C-alpha positions in Angstrom: 0.6 -0.3 0.0 1.2 3.9 -0.3 2.0 5.6 2.3 0.7 8.6 1.1 -2.9 7.2 0.9 -2.0 4.9 4.1 -6.0 5.6 6.5 -5.7 7.2 9.2 -5.9 5.1 12.7 -8.8 3.9 14.6 -10.2 5.9 16.7 -9.7 3.5 19.7 -9.0 3.9 23.2 -5.5 4.9 23.0 -6.9 8.1 20.7 -9.4 8.7 23.2 -6.8 8.7 25.8 -4.6 11.6 24.6 -7.2 13.7 23.6 -8.0 13.0 27.7 -5.0 14.1 28.7 -4.7 16.9 25.8 -7.7 18.1 27.5 -6.8 17.4 30.8 -3.4 20.0 30.6 -5.2 22.6 29.0 -6.6 24.1 32.3 -3.7 23.1 34.1 -1.2 25.4 31.5 -3.7 27.8 31.9 -3.1 28.0 35.0 0.3 28.1 35.4 -0.3 30.9 32.7 -2.4 32.1 34.9 -0.2 32.6 38.1 2.7 34.0 35.9 0.7 36.5 34.8 -0.7 37.2 38.4 2.9 37.8 39.2 4.4 39.8 36.9 2.0 42.0 38.0 2.3 41.7 41.5 5.6 42.6 41.1 5.1 45.2 38.5 2.7 46.8 40.6 5.8 46.8 43.4 8.6 48.7 41.3 5.8 51.4 40.5 5.3 51.5 44.1 8.3 51.7 45.1 9.2 54.3 42.1 6.4 56.0 43.4 8.2 56.5 46.4 11.8 56.6 45.7 10.3 59.9 43.6 9.3 61.0 46.3 11.9 60.4 48.7 14.1 62.7 46.0 11.9 65.8 46.2 10.9 66.0 49.5 15.5 65.8 49.7 15.7 68.2 47.2 12.8 70.4 49.2 14.8 70.7 52.1 19.0 71.5 50.6 17.1 74.3 49.1 15.1 75.9 52.2 18.4 74.9 53.2 20.5 76.7 50.8 17.9 80.1 51.0 18.0 79.7 54.4 22.0 79.7 55.4 22.2 82.5 52.2 19.7 84.4 54.1 22.5 84.0 56.8 26.6 85.6 55.5 24.3 87.3 53.7 22.6 89.1 56.9 20.1 91.5 57.2 18.7 93.6 54.3 17.6 97.3 55.2 18.7 100.6 55.3 19.9 100.6 58.9 
């Protein structure tokens, strides 16, 4: 018989088992993918929170340094006025 024209294997318990195995593993794969996406989402949220915290700290530090610089400049020049 020509190999190009062979009929497919008969459907039997073996083919049903492989179909069931594929169908059973699909929910497992989806659960795994969902868990990976949740993990990625949590990591991104944590990274963003850390970014916001660092930005706030840098802004506060910059503002404190500017206030200190302004106060030092005022102390070194002394009071200005017509005296």
